[in-house]
Structures are given as structure tokens and as C-alpha cells.
N, CA, C and O atoms as a printed pandas DataFrame, in Angstrom:
     atom_number atom_name residue_name chain_id  residue_number  x_coord  y_coord  z_coord
0              1         N          UNK        A               1   -9.598   16.886    1.390
1              2        CA          UNK        A               1   -8.238   16.519    0.492
2              3         C          UNK        A               1   -7.766   15.406    1.506
3              4         O          UNK        A               1   -7.868   15.664    2.706
4              5         N          UNK        A               2   -7.245   14.162    1.103
5              6        CA          UNK        A               2   -6.716   13.366    1.826
6              7         C          UNK        A               2   -5.129   13.692    2.046
7              8         O          UNK        A               2   -4.430   14.296    1.233
8              9         N          UNK        A               3   -4.752   13.235    3.152
9             10        CA          UNK        A               3   -3.586   13.696    3.415
10            11         C          UNK        A               3   -2.576   12.240    4.217
11            12         O          UNK        A               3   -3.176   11.421    4.914
12            13         N          UNK        A               4   -1.190   12.135    4.000
13            14        CA          UNK        A               4   -0.743   11.126    4.190
14            15         C          UNK        A               4   -0.349   11.155    5.907
15            16         O          UNK        A               4   -0.275   12.217    6.526
16            17         N          UNK        A               5   -0.141    9.954    6.470
17            18        CA          UNK        A               5   -0.111    9.709    7.790
18            19         C          UNK        A               5    1.210    8.741    7.792
19            20         O          UNK        A               5    1.299    7.851    6.946
20            21         N          UNK        A               6    2.136    8.927    8.680
21            22        CA          UNK        A               6    3.070    8.265    9.166
22            23         C          UNK        A               6    2.989    7.035   10.130
23            24         O          UNK        A               6    2.598    7.152   11.291
24            25         N          UNK        A               7    3.324    6.026    9.659
25            26        CA          UNK        A               7    3.334    4.832   10.863
26            27         C          UNK        A               7    4.578    4.345   10.812
27            28         O          UNK        A               7    5.375    4.305    9.875
28            29         N          UNK        A               8    4.687    3.865   12.267
29            30        CA          UNK        A               8    5.836    3.092   12.460
30            31         C          UNK        A               8    5.523    1.719   13.244
31            32         O          UNK        A               8    5.196    1.646   14.428
32            33         N          UNK        A               9    5.739    0.308   12.062
33            34        CA          UNK        A               9    5.654   -0.908   12.844
34            35         C          UNK        A               9    6.993   -1.544   12.793
35            36         O          UNK        A               9    8.041   -1.199   12.247
36            37         N          UNK        A              10    6.700   -2.465   13.441
37            38        CA          UNK        A              10    7.857   -3.657   13.808
38            39         C          UNK        A              10    7.200   -4.803   13.026
39            40         O          UNK        A              10    6.076   -5.258   13.239
40            41         N          UNK        A              11    8.108   -5.216   12.050
41            42        CA          UNK        A              11    8.005   -6.684   11.405
42            43         C          UNK        A              11    8.792   -7.968   11.486
43            44         O          UNK        A              11    9.734   -7.839   12.268
44            45         N          UNK        A              12    8.742   -8.760   11.122
45            46        CA          UNK        A              12    9.555  -10.139   11.733
46            47         C          UNK        A              12   10.674   -9.703   10.571
47            48         O          UNK        A              12   10.427   -9.016    9.580
48            49         N          UNK        A              13   11.828  -10.215   10.901
49            50        CA          UNK        A              13   12.943   -9.992    9.997
50            51         C          UNK        A              13   12.860  -10.815    8.360
51            52         O          UNK        A              13   13.196  -10.391    7.254
52            53         N          UNK        A              14   12.388  -11.872    8.695
53            54        CA          UNK        A              14   12.079  -12.554    7.300
54            55         C          UNK        A              14   11.249  -11.962    6.329
55            56         O          UNK        A              14   11.508  -11.999    5.126
56            57         N          UNK        A              15    9.992  -11.271    6.949
57            58        CA          UNK        A              15    9.104  -10.658    6.093
58            59         C          UNK        A              15    9.888   -9.283    5.596
59            60         O          UNK        A              15    9.445   -8.787    4.560
60            61         N          UNK        A              16   10.874   -8.698    6.156
61            62        CA          UNK        A              16   11.689   -7.451    5.752
62            63         C          UNK        A              16   12.734   -7.804    4.739
63            64         O          UNK        A              16   13.158   -6.958    3.950
64            65         N          UNK        A              17   13.130   -8.971    4.750
65            66        CA          UNK        A              17   14.127   -9.630    3.747
66            67         C          UNK        A              17   13.335   -9.628    2.701
67            68         O          UNK        A              17   13.698   -9.083    1.658
68            69         N          UNK        A              18   12.057  -10.273    2.824
69            70        CA          UNK        A              18   11.263  -10.800    1.266
70            71         C          UNK        A              18   10.737   -9.243    0.821
71            72         O          UNK        A              18   10.595   -9.039   -0.385
72            73         N          UNK        A              19   10.484   -8.280    1.659
73            74        CA          UNK        A              19   10.030   -6.833    1.079
74            75         C          UNK        A              19   11.198   -6.158    0.644
75            76         O          UNK        A              19   10.967   -5.515   -0.380
76            77         N          UNK        A              20   12.462   -6.060    1.075
77            78        CA          UNK        A              20   13.724   -5.498    0.788
78            79         C          UNK        A              20   14.023   -6.387   -0.984
79            80         O          UNK        A              20   14.287   -5.769   -2.015
80            81         N          UNK        A              21   13.894   -7.737   -0.886
81            82        CA          UNK        A              21   14.402   -8.301   -1.965
82            83         C          UNK        A              21   13.073   -7.908   -3.220
83            84         O          UNK        A              21   13.404   -7.808   -4.402
84            85         N          UNK        A              22   11.737   -7.730   -2.834
85            86        CA          UNK        A              22   10.923   -7.260   -3.615
86            87         C          UNK        A              22   11.188   -5.721   -4.262
87            88         O          UNK        A              22   11.318   -5.463   -5.458
88            89         N          UNK        A              23   11.214   -5.116   -3.542
89            90        CA          UNK        A              23   11.870   -3.787   -3.806
90            91         C          UNK        A              23   12.981   -3.338   -4.652
91            92         O          UNK        A              23   12.900   -2.387   -5.430
92            93         N          UNK        A              24   14.389   -4.319   -4.399
93            94        CA          UNK        A              24   15.116   -4.428   -5.262
94            95         C          UNK        A              24   15.172   -4.836   -6.742
95            96         O          UNK        A              24   15.890   -4.566   -7.705
96            97         N          UNK        A              25   14.020   -5.662   -6.480
97            98        CA          UNK        A              25   13.668   -6.107   -8.128
98            99         C          UNK        A              25   12.763   -5.602   -9.073
99           100         O          UNK        A              25   12.486   -6.046  -10.188
100          101         N          UNK        A              26   12.218   -4.337   -8.315
101          102        CA          UNK        A              26   11.544   -3.347   -8.866
102          103         C          UNK        A              26   11.533   -2.113   -8.279
103          104         O          UNK        A              26   10.979   -1.785   -7.229
104          105         N          UNK        A              27   12.381   -1.256   -9.260
105          106        CA          UNK        A              27   12.742    0.002   -9.119
106          107         C          UNK        A              27   11.732    0.867   -8.995
107          108         O          UNK        A              27   11.848    1.813   -8.216
108          109         N          UNK        A              28   10.621    0.688   -9.717
109          110        CA          UNK        A              28    9.402    1.459   -9.728
110          111         C          UNK        A              28    8.554    1.407   -8.712
111          112         O          UNK        A              28    7.479    2.001   -8.788
112          113         N          UNK        A              29    8.949    0.600   -7.468
113          114        CA          UNK        A              29    8.047    0.544   -6.231
114          115         C          UNK        A              29    8.746    1.129   -5.232
115          116         O          UNK        A              29    9.975    1.059   -5.236
116          117         N          UNK        A              30    8.123    1.730   -4.326
117          118        CA          UNK        A              30    8.800    1.932   -3.108
118          119         C          UNK        A              30    8.073    1.711   -1.749
119          120         O          UNK        A              30    6.861    1.510   -1.820
120          121         N          UNK        A              31    8.634    1.722   -0.578
121          122        CA          UNK        A              31    8.103    1.489    0.720
122          123         C          UNK        A              31    6.416    2.010    0.614
123          124         O          UNK        A              31    5.464    1.268    0.856
124          125         N          UNK        A              32    6.329    3.246    0.255
125          126        CA          UNK        A              32    4.942    3.826    0.391
126          127         C          UNK        A              32    4.036    2.960   -0.469
127          128         O          UNK        A              32    3.087    2.324   -0.009
128          129         N          UNK        A              33    4.370    2.977   -1.668
129          130        CA          UNK        A              33    3.706    2.192   -2.599
130          131         C          UNK        A              33    3.184    0.839   -2.127
131          132         O          UNK        A              33    1.978    0.593   -2.095
132          133         N          UNK        A              34    4.207   -0.105   -1.732
133          134        CA          UNK        A              34    3.997   -1.427   -1.377
134          135         C          UNK        A              34    2.813   -1.593   -0.202
135          136         O          UNK        A              34    1.766   -2.239   -0.254
136          137         N          UNK        A              35    3.378   -0.752    0.900
137          138        CA          UNK        A              35    2.418   -0.628    2.154
138          139         C          UNK        A              35    0.930   -0.240    1.766
139          140         O          UNK        A              35    0.010   -0.903    2.244
140          141         N          UNK        A              36    0.638    0.966    0.793
141          142        CA          UNK        A              36   -0.352    1.185    0.366
142          143         C          UNK        A              36   -1.213    0.023   -0.234
143          144         O          UNK        A              36   -2.240   -0.380    0.311
144          145         N          UNK        A              37   -0.720   -0.469   -1.377
145          146        CA          UNK        A              37   -1.095   -1.560   -1.954
146          147         C          UNK        A              37   -1.476   -2.728   -0.964
147          148         O          UNK        A              37   -2.605   -3.193   -1.115
148          149         N          UNK        A              38   -0.853   -3.146   -0.185
149          150        CA          UNK        A              38   -0.742   -4.342    0.761
150          151         C          UNK        A              38   -2.030   -3.898    1.816
151          152         O          UNK        A              38   -2.901   -4.767    1.784
152          153         N          UNK        A              39   -2.248   -3.158    2.419
153          154        CA          UNK        A              39   -3.100   -2.400    3.492
154          155         C          UNK        A              39   -4.411   -2.638    2.757
155          156         O          UNK        A              39   -5.253   -3.488    3.044
156          157         N          UNK        A              40   -4.457   -1.606    1.598
157          158        CA          UNK        A              40   -5.825   -1.674    0.846
158          159         C          UNK        A              40   -6.269   -3.016    0.612
159          160         O          UNK        A              40   -7.412   -3.384    0.885
160          161         N          UNK        A              41   -5.295   -3.836    0.059
161          162        CA          UNK        A              41   -5.763   -5.131   -0.440
162          163         C          UNK        A              41   -6.479   -5.770    0.493
163          164         O          UNK        A              41   -7.642   -6.131    0.316
164          165         N          UNK        A              42   -5.620   -5.998    1.864
165          166        CA          UNK        A              42   -6.173   -6.308    3.018
166          167         C          UNK        A              42   -7.319   -6.101    3.664
167          168         O          UNK        A              42   -7.902   -7.020    4.239
168          169         N          UNK        A              43   -7.823   -4.695    3.633
169          170        CA          UNK        A              43   -8.776   -4.340    3.618
170          171         C          UNK        A              43   -9.983   -4.484    2.868
171          172         O          UNK        A              43  -11.097   -4.673    3.355
172          173         N          UNK        A              44   -9.754   -4.403    1.884
173          174        CA          UNK        A              44  -10.609   -4.837    0.652
174          175         C          UNK        A              44  -11.084   -6.588    0.640
175          176         O          UNK        A              44  -12.170   -7.060    0.305
176          177         N          UNK        A              45  -10.108   -7.154    1.027
177          178        CA          UNK        A              45  -10.661   -8.468    1.241
178          179         C          UNK        A              45  -11.345   -8.762    2.872
179          180         O          UNK        A              45  -11.839   -9.858    3.135
180          181         N          UNK        A              46  -11.305   -7.906    3.647
181          182        CA          UNK        A              46  -11.961   -7.943    5.039
182          183         C          UNK        A              46  -13.110   -7.089    5.008
183          184         O          UNK        A              46  -13.578   -6.809    6.112
184          185         N          UNK        A              47  -13.743   -6.552    3.869
185          186        CA          UNK        A              47  -14.844   -5.678    3.842
186          187         C          UNK        A              47  -14.936   -4.777    4.898
187          188         O          UNK        A              47  -15.479   -4.882    5.998
188          189         N          UNK        A              48  -14.206   -3.720    4.288
189          190        CA          UNK        A              48  -14.069   -2.504    5.217
190          191         C          UNK        A              48  -15.358   -1.595    4.669
191          192         O          UNK        A              48  -15.762   -1.719    3.512
192          193         N          UNK        A              49  -15.835   -0.863    5.423
193          194        CA          UNK        A              49  -17.073    0.380    5.251
194          195         C          UNK        A              49  -16.914    1.020    4.039
195          196         O          UNK        A              49  -17.940    1.189    3.380
196          197         N          UNK        A              50  -15.792    1.443    3.561
197          198        CA          UNK        A              50  -15.578    2.300    2.514
198          199         C          UNK        A              50  -14.883    1.501    1.303
199          200         O          UNK        A              50  -13.685    1.692    1.096
200          201         N          UNK        A              51  -15.422    0.843    0.710
201          202        CA          UNK        A              51  -14.851   -0.325   -0.068
202          203         C          UNK        A              51  -14.413    0.377   -1.356
203          204         O          UNK        A              51  -13.429    0.029   -2.008
204          205         N          UNK        A              52  -15.346    1.546   -1.713
205          206        CA          UNK        A              52  -15.023    2.258   -2.991
206          207         C          UNK        A              52  -13.779    3.040   -2.995
207          208         O          UNK        A              52  -13.071    3.013   -4.002
208          209         N          UNK        A              53  -13.375    3.873   -1.758
209          210        CA          UNK        A              53  -12.237    4.388   -1.622
210          211         C          UNK        A              53  -11.099    3.788   -1.551
211          212         O          UNK        A              53  -10.073    4.181   -2.106
212          213         N          UNK        A              54  -11.229    2.583   -0.717
213          214        CA          UNK        A              54  -10.267    1.630   -0.520
214          215         C          UNK        A              54   -9.935    0.896   -1.742
215          216         O          UNK        A              54   -8.766    0.548   -1.909
216          217         N          UNK        A              55  -10.829    0.620   -2.616
217          218        CA          UNK        A              55  -10.696   -0.019   -4.016
218          219         C          UNK        A              55   -9.497    0.937   -4.652
219          220         O          UNK        A              55   -8.349    0.568   -4.901
220          221         N          UNK        A              56  -10.133    2.438   -4.877
221          222        CA          UNK        A              56   -9.464    3.255   -5.508
222          223         C          UNK        A              56   -7.761    3.408   -5.331
223          224         O          UNK        A              56   -6.886    3.461   -6.196
224          225         N          UNK        A              57   -7.671    3.458   -3.777
225          226        CA          UNK        A              57   -6.209    3.665   -3.353
226          227         C          UNK        A              57   -5.622    2.247   -3.675
227          228         O          UNK        A              57   -4.436    2.371   -3.981
228          229         N          UNK        A              58   -6.014    1.032   -3.711
229          230        CA          UNK        A              58   -5.383   -0.240   -4.124
230          231         C          UNK        A              58   -5.282   -0.084   -5.704
231          232         O          UNK        A              58   -4.202   -0.398   -6.204
232          233         N          UNK        A              59   -6.119    0.289   -6.396
233          234        CA          UNK        A              59   -5.827    0.392   -7.663
234          235         C          UNK        A              59   -4.850    1.569   -8.138
235          236         O          UNK        A              59   -3.987    1.390   -8.997
236          237         N          UNK        A              60   -5.060    2.727   -7.524
237          238        CA          UNK        A              60   -3.915    3.658   -7.766
238          239         C          UNK        A              60   -2.532    3.363   -7.433
239          240         O          UNK        A              60   -1.618    3.889   -8.069
240          241         N          UNK        A              61   -2.276    2.385   -6.272
241          242        CA          UNK        A              61   -0.986    2.158   -5.856
242          243         C          UNK        A              61   -0.341    0.968   -6.767
243          244         O          UNK        A              61    0.856    0.704   -6.879
244          245         N          UNK        A              62   -1.489    0.296   -7.409
245          246        CA          UNK        A              62   -0.777   -0.899   -8.549
246          247         C          UNK        A              62   -0.321   -0.227   -9.580
247          248         O          UNK        A              62    0.783   -0.546  -10.022
248          249         N          UNK        A              63   -1.076    0.868  -10.203
249          250        CA          UNK        A              63   -0.923    1.412  -11.511
250          251         C          UNK        A              63    0.055    2.693  -11.331
251          252         O          UNK        A              63    0.259    3.421  -12.303
252          253         N          UNK        A              64    0.584    2.927  -10.226
253          254        CA          UNK        A              64    1.452    4.167   -9.759
254          255         C          UNK        A              64    0.811    5.563   -9.886
255          256         O          UNK        A              64    1.463    6.561  -10.193
256          257         N          UNK        A              65   -0.773    5.563   -9.577
257          258        CA          UNK        A              65   -1.201    6.954   -9.910
258          259         C          UNK        A              65   -1.315    7.752   -8.592
259          260         O          UNK        A              65   -1.424    7.053   -7.584
260          261         N          UNK        A              66   -1.309    9.188   -8.408
261          262        CA          UNK        A              66   -1.334    9.728   -7.188
262          263         C          UNK        A              66   -3.013    9.842   -6.996
263          264         O          UNK        A              66   -3.796   10.377   -7.781
264          265         N          UNK        A              67   -3.333    9.165   -5.692
265          266        CA          UNK        A              67   -4.644    9.212   -5.237
266          267         C          UNK        A              67   -5.025   10.584   -4.732
267          268         O          UNK        A              67   -4.659   11.118   -3.685
268          269         N          UNK        A              68   -5.962   11.133   -5.826
269          270        CA          UNK        A              68   -6.855   12.414   -5.733
270          271         C          UNK        A              68   -8.026   12.449   -4.878
271          272         O          UNK        A              68   -8.552   11.356   -4.674
272          273         N          UNK        A              69   -8.479   13.334   -4.407
273          274        CA          UNK        A              69   -9.634   13.635   -3.205
274          275         C          UNK        A              69  -10.804   13.016   -4.094
275          276         O          UNK        A              69  -10.715   13.105   -5.319
276          277         N          UNK        A              70  -11.852   12.417   -3.527
277          278        CA          UNK        A              70  -13.165   11.916   -4.356
278          279         C          UNK        A              70  -13.969   13.136   -3.943
279          280         O          UNK        A              70  -15.130   13.269   -4.328
């Protein structure tokens, strides 16, 4: 079963402002969904070893589906 892991990161203030603008304009998105989509897209673009699972997480994030174990 996949589990969620919490991370704490510092980001530039300008990026945070853009992030908050995005979230405020899209009430169906939340912080977890944005970070999952962004991180999985980055990993796909940079050829990770588990592309299939990464692609699934990315698409599930975009279409707001709960990620289920493979």
C-alpha cells in the first residue's frame, strides 16, 4: 500500500505568492494535489526509474482521483 509522507520545504516568496494565487483561483485544488502533480511531472520529464507509477500519480493528481496501490 502506498503511504503519504510529509515534507517541509522552503520556497522563494514570489513562488509562494504564485502558488497561493493558483490555489485561490481553483478551490478544487489543494496544496497536496499541486505538489503531487508538480513533483510527478518533474520526475516524468527527467526520466525516473518507475515511470509508470509516476505517470499514474501525475494523472491521478490532475484528475483528482485517489491513488490506489498497484
